[in-house]
C-alpha positions as YAML, in Angstrom:
chain: A
units: angstrom
residues:
- id: 1
  name: MET
  ca: [14.08, -28.24, 28.58]
- id: 2
  name: SER
  ca: [14.35, -24.54, 29.19]
- id: 3
  name: ASN
  ca: [12.29, -22.50, 31.62]
- id: 4
  name: VAL
  ca: [11.09, -20.27, 28.76]
- id: 5
  name: PRO
  ca: [7.33, -20.83, 28.37]
- id: 6
  name: ASP
  ca: [5.98, -21.78, 24.98]
- id: 7
  name: PRO
  ca: [4.79, -18.55, 23.27]
- id: 8
  name: ILE
  ca: [1.97, -20.51, 21.63]
- id: 9
  name: SER
  ca: [0.51, -21.88, 24.87]
- id: 10
  name: THR
  ca: [1.46, -18.81, 26.93]
- id: 11
  name: PRO
  ca: [0.76, -15.53, 25.11]
- id: 12
  name: ASN
  ca: [3.42, -12.89, 25.70]
- id: 13
  name: PRO
  ca: [2.04, -9.83, 27.57]
- id: 14
  name: GLY
  ca: [4.11, -7.63, 25.24]
- id: 15
  name: ASN
  ca: [2.55, -9.26, 22.19]
- id: 16
  name: PRO
  ca: [-1.22, -9.63, 22.56]
- id: 17
  name: PRO
  ca: [-2.75, -12.49, 20.56]
- id: 18
  name: ILE
  ca: [-3.73, -11.48, 17.05]
- id: 19
  name: PRO
  ca: [-7.51, -10.93, 16.95]
- id: 20
  name: THR
  ca: [-9.48, -12.80, 14.35]
- id: 21
  name: PRO
  ca: [-9.64, -10.73, 11.15]
- id: 22
  name: THR
  ca: [-12.97, -8.99, 10.82]
- id: 23
  name: PRO
  ca: [-14.94, -9.88, 7.69]
- id: 24
  name: PRO
  ca: [-14.94, -7.26, 4.93]
- id: 25
  name: ILE
  ca: [-17.67, -4.65, 5.25]
- id: 26
  name: THR
  ca: [-20.49, -5.59, 2.90]
- id: 27
  name: GLU
  ca: [-21.22, -2.09, 1.66]
- id: 28
  name: PRO
  ca: [-22.19, -1.63, -1.98]
- id: 29
  name: GLU
  ca: [-19.20, 0.00, -3.62]
- id: 30
  name: PRO
  ca: [-20.25, 2.99, -5.75]
- id: 31
  name: ASP
  ca: [-19.40, 2.60, -9.42]
- id: 32
  name: ARG
  ca: [-18.81, 6.34, -9.69]
- id: 33
  name: LEU
  ca: [-17.77, 9.32, -7.60]
- id: 34
  name: PRO
  ca: [-20.40, 10.49, -5.09]
- id: 35
  name: ASP
  ca: [-20.51, 13.93, -6.76]
- id: 36
  name: GLU
  ca: [-21.36, 12.39, -10.14]
- id: 37
  name: THR
  ca: [-24.99, 12.01, -11.15]
- id: 38
  name: PRO
  ca: [-26.10, 8.36, -11.29]
- id: 39
  name: ASN
  ca: [-27.97, 9.03, -14.53]
- id: 40
  name: PRO
  ca: [-25.84, 8.92, -17.71]
- id: 41
  name: ASN
  ca: [-27.99, 11.67, -19.24]
- id: 42
  name: PRO
  ca: [-29.27, 13.96, -16.47]
- id: 43
  name: ASP
  ca: [-30.53, 16.47, -19.05]
- id: 44
  name: GLU
  ca: [-32.81, 13.87, -20.64]
- id: 45
  name: ASN
  ca: [-34.07, 12.75, -17.24]
- id: 46
  name: ASP
  ca: [-34.77, 16.33, -16.15]
- id: 47
  name: ALA
  ca: [-36.64, 17.07, -19.37]
- id: 48
  name: PRO
  ca: [-40.25, 15.84, -19.62]
- id: 49
  name: PRO
  ca: [-40.68, 12.59, -21.59]
- id: 50
  name: LEU
  ca: [-41.27, 13.33, -25.29]
- id: 51
  name: SER
  ca: [-43.18, 10.09, -25.90]
- id: 52
  name: VAL
  ca: [-46.42, 11.01, -24.10]
...
């Protein structure tokens, strides 16, 4: 038996215990670049509907 304390039962001051991993951020990942328009055809959306 050595006088060295068990690192599991006695955390080493030099090595703080590993914090529990934070869950992944639940943000909706954009399917496109933020500078891209979400509409596939912005020209058609900007133009007035033809079927009126």
